[in-house]
C-alpha positions in Angstrom: 0.0 0.0 0.0 1.2 3.6 -0.7 2.8 5.8 2.0 2.4 9.5 1.8 5.0 12.0 3.1 4.1 15.6 3.4 7.1 17.9 3.6 9.2 15.4 1.6 11.6 18.2 0.7 12.8 18.4 4.3 15.6 16.4 5.8 13.4 13.9 7.6 11.1 13.5 4.6 13.9 12.8 2.2 15.4 10.2 4.5 12.0 8.5 4.9 12.0 8.2 1.1 15.4 6.6 1.2 14.2 4.2 3.9 11.1 3.0 2.1 13.0 2.7 -1.1 15.5 0.4 0.8 12.5 -1.7 1.9 11.7 -2.4 -1.8 8.8 0.1 -2.2 8.2 0.9 -5.8 8.6 4.6 -6.8 4.9 5.0 -7.4 4.1 3.7 -3.9 6.1 6.4 -2.1 4.0 9.6 -2.5 5.7 12.8 -1.5 4.7 16.4 -1.6 6.8 19.5 -1.1 6.7 23.2 -1.0 9.9 25.3 -0.9 12.1 22.3 -0.1 15.1 22.8 2.1 16.9 19.8 0.6 18.0 19.0 -3.0 14.8 17.3 -4.3 16.9 15.8 -7.1 18.5 13.4 -4.5 15.2 11.5 -4.2 13.3 12.3 -7.4 14.0 8.8 -8.8 12.8 7.0 -5.6 9.3 8.6 -5.1 6.3 10.0 -6.8 6.8 13.7 -6.1 4.6 16.7 -6.6 4.3 20.3 -5.3 1.6 20.9 -2.7 1.2 23.7 -0.1 -0.6 22.1 2.9 -2.2 25.4 3.7 -4.6 24.8 0.8 -7.1 22.0 1.4 -7.9 21.0 -2.2 -4.3 20.1 -3.1 -4.0 17.9 0.0 -7.4 16.3 -0.7 -6.4 15.6 -4.3 -3.3 13.6 -3.2 -5.0 11.6 -0.5 -8.1 10.9 -2.6 -6.1 9.7 -5.6 -3.6 7.4 -3.7 -5.5 6.5 -0.5 -2.2 6.0 1.4 -2.1 3.4 4.1 0.3 5.5 6.2 0.6 9.3 6.2 3.7 10.9 7.7 2.7 14.6 8.2 6.0 16.4 8.3 5.3 19.6 6.4 5.9 22.6 8.6 7.6 25.9 9.2 10.1 24.2 11.5 12.5 27.0 12.7 11.8 28.7 16.1 13.8 31.8 15.0 11.7 32.2 11.9 8.5 31.9 14.0 9.4 35.1 15.8 9.7 36.9 12.5 6.6 35.2 10.8 4.3 34.0 13.6 1.1 34.1 11.4 2.7 32.1 8.7 4.1 29.6 11.2 0.6 29.0 12.8 -1.0 28.8 9.4 1.3 26.2 8.0 1.6 24.1 11.1 -2.0 24.3 12.5 -4.1 24.7 9.4 -1.9 22.3 7.4 -2.6 19.6 10.0 -6.3 20.3 9.9 -6.3 20.0 6.1 -4.6 16.5 6.2 -7.2 15.2 8.7 -10.2 16.8 6.9 -9.0 15.3 3.7 -9.1 11.8 5.3 -12.6 12.6 6.6 -13.7 13.7 3.1 -12.3 10.5 1.4 -14.2 8.5 4.0 -17.5 9.9 2.8 -17.2 7.9 -0.4 -15.0 5.1 1.0 -16.0 4.4 4.7 -13.4 1.7 4.9 -10.5 4.1 4.3 -8.5 3.9 7.6 -5.0 5.2 7.4 -2.4 5.7 10.1 -1.4 9.3 10.4 2.0 10.0 12.1 2.2 13.7 13.0 5.6 15.2 13.5 5.2 17.1 16.7 8.1 18.7 18.7 10.0 18.9 22.0 9.5 22.7 21.6 6.0 22.0 23.1 7.6 21.5 26.5 9.3 24.9 26.5 9.7 26.3 30.0 9.3 22.8 31.5 12.7 21.9 30.1 14.8 22.7 33.1 17.9 20.8 34.4 16.0 19.6 37.4 13.0 18.4 35.3 14.7 16.5 32.6 14.5 14.1 30.9 10.8 15.1 30.4 8.2 12.5 30.0 5.1 12.8 27.8 2.9 13.9 30.7 5.1 17.0 31.4 3.3 20.3 31.2 3.4 21.9 27.8 4.8 25.5 28.1 6.2 26.6 24.7 8.5 29.6 24.6 8.1 30.7 21.0 5.4 30.8 18.3 6.8 27.6 16.7 6.3 25.7 20.0 2.8 27.0 20.3 2.0 25.9 16.7 3.3 22.4 17.6 1.1 22.2 20.7 -1.9 23.1 18.4 -0.8 20.4 15.9 -0.4 17.8 18.7 -3.8 18.4 20.2 -5.5 18.5 16.8 -4.1 15.1 16.1 -5.6 13.9 19.5 -8.9 15.5 18.7 -9.2 13.8 15.3 -8.4 10.5 17.0 -11.0 11.0 19.8 -13.8 12.3 17.7 -13.3 10.8 14.3 -11.4 7.6 15.2 -8.5 8.4 12.8 -5.5 6.4 13.8 -3.1 9.1 14.9 0.4 8.9 16.4 1.8 12.1 18.0 5.6 11.9 17.6 7.3 14.5 19.8 10.6 14.8 18.1 13.6 16.2 20.0 16.8 17.7 18.4 17.5 15.7 15.2 20.2 16.3 12.7 22.1 14.5 9.9 23.1 14.8 6.3 20.8 17.2 4.3 19.9 19.2 7.4 20.0 23.0 7.2 19.5 25.8 9.6 20.2 24.0 12.9 23.3 24.3 15.0 24.9 21.1 13.7 24.4 21.9 10.1 25.6 25.4 10.6 28.7 24.2 12.4 29.6 21.4 10.0 29.0 23.4 6.8 31.1 26.3 8.1 33.8 23.8 9.2 34.0 22.7 5.6 34.3 26.4 4.5 37.1 26.8 7.0 38.7 23.7 5.7 38.6 25.2 2.2 40.1 28.5 3.4 36.8 30.5 2.9 36.4 31.3 6.6 38.8 31.5 9.5 36.3 31.5 12.4 33.2 29.6 13.4 30.1 31.8 13.9 28.2 30.6 17.0 25.2 31.6 19.2 24.7 30.4 22.7 26.9 27.3 23.0 26.2 26.7 26.7 22.8 25.1 26.1 22.5 21.4 26.3 20.8 19.2 23.8 20.1 15.5 23.4 20.7 14.8 19.7 19.3 12.1 17.5 20.6 11.1 14.1 17.9 11.4 11.4 18.5 7.8 10.3 17.5 6.7 13.8 14.5 9.0 13.9 13.0 7.5 10.8 13.2 4.0 12.2 11.3 5.3 15.3 8.6 6.9 13.1 8.2 3.6 11.1 8.0 1.5 14.3 5.4 3.9 15.7 3.3 3.6 12.6 3.2 -0.2 13.1 3.4 -0.6 16.9 2.3 2.6 18.5 -1.0 3.0 20.3 -3.4 5.2 18.3 -4.0 8.6 19.8 -0.9 8.4 22.0 2.0 10.8 22.2 5.7 9.6 22.1 8.9 11.3 22.8 11.7 10.5 20.3 14.9 11.8 22.0 18.5 10.9 22.0 19.7 9.2 25.1 22.7 11.3 25.7 22.9 15.0 26.3 25.7 17.3 24.9 26.7 20.8 25.7 26.9 22.5 22.3 30.4 23.8 23.1 31.5 20.2 23.5 30.7 19.3 19.9 33.2 21.8 18.5 36.3 19.7 19.4 34.8 16.8 17.5 34.5 18.9 14.4 38.0 20.3 14.8 39.3 16.7 15.0 37.4 15.6 11.8 38.8 18.5 9.7 42.1 18.3 11.4 42.2 22.1 11.9 42.0 24.5 14.8 39.8 27.7 14.5 38.5 30.5 16.5 34.9 31.4 17.4 32.9 34.6 17.3 29.4 35.1 18.8 26.8 36.5 16.4 24.1 38.4 18.2 21.6 37.4 15.5 21.9 33.8 16.6 20.9 34.6 20.2 17.2 33.9 20.8 15.0 36.1 23.0 14.3 33.0 25.1 15.9 29.5 24.9 15.5 26.2 26.7 18.7 25.7 28.7 18.4 21.9 28.2 16.3 19.8 25.8 16.2 16.2 26.8 13.3 13.7 26.7 12.5 10.4 28.2 12.0 7.9 25.4 11.2 4.9 27.6 7.6 4.7 26.3 8.8 4.5 22.7 11.5 2.0 23.6 9.2 -0.2 25.6 6.4 -0.4 23.0 8.5 -0.6 19.8 11.9 -1.8 20.8 13.6 1.3 19.2 17.4 1.6 19.6 19.8 4.3 18.6 22.5 3.1 16.2 24.3 6.4 15.3 26.6 8.1 17.8 27.3 11.8 17.6 30.8 11.4 16.2 29.4 9.4 13.2 26.7 11.9 12.6 29.2 14.8 12.5 31.5 12.9 10.2 28.7 12.1 7.8 27.4 15.7 7.8 30.9 17.0 7.1 31.3 14.6 4.2 27.9 15.5 2.9 28.9 19.2 2.8 32.2 18.3 1.3 30.3 16.6 -1.6 28.1 19.7 -2.1 
C-alpha cells in the first residue's frame, strides 16, 4: 500500500523516502509532496512520486489523498524553525496548524465515499512544546510533562499535537503524535549542527577563518535522522493510536563540547565569534526527553553516535 509523506523536501522526509526505497517500495508507492524544499529534491526524485503541494490549501491535500489513499501518512510539512517563527508567527501558525487540519479533513472527506479508508497518520510534533518545562532539574521530560512553549513555533506544535488527538478521539482516525527532539544529519540545514559542519567545511577550504556561533552553553540530546525515521516507522506499526511519544537521543551534549569533535574531523583549529543574530529572545537551557515509552512499545534503539553523525554531515557538505 502507498505511503504519503508531506514535507518530503525536508531532511526527515527525504530520509524517509530513502528508507522506504530500501525496503523495496516501488517509486509509485512512495508519495511525496513538497513546497519550498530545504533539501535538494533531485537526490530523491527517482525514488518517489513527487509533486508540489502547499498544505495550507485544502484542495491540493485532498487531491493527493483521494487519488492514492495511502495506508500510512507521515505529516512532516511545517515551518520548523523557532527563530523564523518570531519573524513570521502568522505564517508559522497557518502552515503548522491549518496544514494539519487539512490533512485530517482530507481523510474525513475521502471516508464519505469510502467508509473503509482507515490510514495511520503519524504527526511530527516537537520537543518545543515543553518549553519552560525543560529545566535541568526536570529532565528528561516525560510525555505527561506540562506543555509551556516559549516561541510561536512551539505554540503551533502544541496546536498540531492536540489537533491530532482531537481527530483520533472524535473521528477515530488512527493518529500517532511523535514529539521529536533535536534531530540532525546529512541534508539538514539551519540547525546548530548543520551550521557548524557546513562552516567547518568552509574553514577547511580557506573560505572562513572562524566559526560563527550563538549560545553554546545550552545542552541538547541529539538524534541522528536515520535513527529517527526508524522510530517513526516503528510507531506507525506498533504505536498506540491517539498516543504521544517522545523521540529523544539518550545522551545530552553541551553545544560547546561538539566543537572539538568537528576540529578533529577536519584536522584544523579555528576561533569562534558570537553572532548576536543567533541569540534567541528565550531559549531552553536543556532539551532532553524520556523515550522509555517509545522503547518499551516498539523496541527502538539508537545506532548512530554523535561522532558518526558529525563525520557524515561534514562529508555531505564536502560533496556539495
